[in-house]
C-alpha positions as CSV (number, residue, x, y, z in Angstrom):
1,M,-97.1,108.1,-67.1
2,K,-99.2,105.3,-65.4
3,S,-102.5,104.1,-66.7
4,K,-105.7,105.2,-64.9
5,H,-107.8,102.2,-63.9
6,L,-111.6,102.8,-64.1
7,F,-114.4,100.4,-63.4
8,I,-117.1,100.8,-66.0
9,E,-119.6,101.5,-63.2
10,Q,-117.7,104.7,-62.4
11,I,-118.6,106.2,-65.7
12,V,-121.9,104.7,-66.7
13,Q,-124.9,103.0,-65.0
14,S,-125.4,100.2,-67.5
15,C,-123.7,98.8,-70.6
16,I,-126.7,97.7,-72.7
17,T,-127.5,100.5,-75.2
18,R,-125.9,102.8,-77.7
19,Y,-127.1,105.8,-75.7
20,R,-125.2,104.4,-72.7
21,G,-122.1,104.0,-74.9
22,K,-122.4,107.6,-75.9
23,E,-122.8,108.6,-72.2
24,A,-119.8,106.5,-71.2
25,F,-117.6,108.2,-73.9
26,S,-118.8,111.6,-72.7
27,N,-117.8,110.7,-69.1
28,L,-114.4,109.3,-70.3
29,Q,-113.2,112.3,-72.2
30,K,-111.8,114.0,-69.1
31,Y,-109.5,111.0,-68.5
32,L,-108.5,110.4,-72.1
33,V,-106.7,113.7,-72.5
34,K,-104.6,113.2,-69.4
35,T,-103.4,109.6,-69.4
36,P,-103.8,106.1,-70.9
37,I,-106.7,104.3,-69.2
38,E,-107.9,100.8,-68.5
39,I,-111.6,100.3,-68.5
40,D,-112.5,97.4,-66.3
41,F,-115.7,95.4,-67.1
42,S,-115.1,92.7,-64.5
43,N,-118.0,93.7,-62.3
44,C,-120.4,94.2,-65.3
45,E,-122.9,91.4,-65.8
46,T,-124.2,92.4,-69.3
47,V,-122.3,94.2,-72.0
48,S,-124.1,94.7,-75.3
49,L,-122.5,94.8,-78.7
50,S,-124.3,98.1,-79.4
51,F,-122.9,99.7,-76.2
52,L,-119.3,98.6,-77.1
53,D,-119.6,99.6,-80.7
54,E,-120.8,103.1,-79.8
55,L,-118.1,103.6,-77.1
56,I,-115.3,102.3,-79.4
57,S,-116.5,104.2,-82.4
58,R,-116.5,107.5,-80.4
59,I,-113.1,106.8,-78.8
60,S,-111.7,105.9,-82.3
61,Q,-113.1,109.1,-83.8
62,S,-111.4,111.1,-81.1
63,F,-108.1,109.5,-82.0
64,E,-107.6,108.2,-78.5
65,L,-108.3,104.4,-79.0
66,N,-104.5,103.7,-78.7
67,K,-104.6,104.9,-75.1
68,V,-107.4,102.5,-73.9
69,V,-107.1,99.0,-72.6
70,F,-110.4,97.0,-72.1
71,R,-110.2,94.6,-69.1
72,V,-112.7,91.9,-70.0
73,P,-114.5,89.5,-67.7
74,N,-115.0,86.6,-70.2
75,Q,-114.6,85.3,-73.7
76,L,-118.0,86.6,-74.8
77,V,-117.0,90.2,-74.2
78,E,-113.7,89.6,-75.9
79,D,-115.5,88.1,-78.9
80,K,-117.7,91.2,-79.1
81,L,-114.6,93.4,-79.1
82,A,-113.0,91.2,-81.9
83,H,-116.2,91.6,-84.0
84,I,-116.0,95.4,-83.6
85,S,-112.3,95.4,-84.4
86,R,-113.0,93.7,-87.7
87,F,-116.1,95.7,-88.5
88,R,-114.5,99.1,-87.7
89,N,-111.0,98.1,-88.9
90,V,-109.4,99.2,-85.6
91,A,-107.0,97.7,-83.1
92,I,-108.5,97.2,-79.7
93,Y,-106.3,96.4,-76.7
94,C,-107.6,94.1,-74.0
95,R,-106.6,91.9,-71.1
96,T,-108.3,89.5,-68.7
97,S,-107.9,89.5,-65.0
98,N,-105.4,86.7,-65.4
99,D,-103.3,88.6,-68.0
100,S,-100.3,90.6,-66.7
101,V,-100.1,92.6,-70.0
102,H,-102.6,93.7,-72.6
103,R,-102.8,92.3,-76.1
104,V,-104.3,93.4,-79.4
105,I,-107.7,91.9,-80.2
106,P,-107.5,90.1,-83.5
107,Q,-108.3,92.7,-86.2
108,S,-108.9,92.9,-89.8
109,P,-105.9,91.8,-92.0
110,T,-106.1,95.2,-93.8
111,L,-105.1,96.9,-90.5
112,E,-101.4,97.3,-91.1
113,K,-100.1,98.9,-87.9
114,A,-101.4,99.6,-84.4
115,T,-99.5,101.3,-81.6
116,F,-100.5,101.4,-77.9
117,L,-99.2,104.4,-76.0
118,S,-98.1,103.9,-72.4
119,S,-95.1,104.9,-70.3
120,K,-94.2,101.3,-69.6
121,V,-95.3,99.7,-72.9
122,L,-94.9,100.7,-76.5
123,L,-96.4,97.9,-78.5
124,S,-96.3,97.9,-82.3
125,V,-98.1,95.3,-84.4
126,Q,-97.2,94.9,-88.1
């Protein structure tokens, strides 16, 4: 099963509040049940920590975070994902436009195992 590529603008108007994170999750749900997805932030100028935290928290609570790859435009967004990963103790998968494959954002040392689900890639981190 191939990943569905979505630009963040396709699911939410802005990426700056918790409310918008909640809205983004609501709009993502129809895709999450069908296939792994890649959320592309490359055209987004501002991505707030609160937006990402709300979105990731809700995806994690739905037990679908292992089906999501975040395509990040810069180091600042990746650093925000790393902060959330450590705070929430979850594995977050990301890649930049230059990366051909995704990688796991550095997470808390207490997180023992994370698995990304895709037809082409089964990645396990111990």
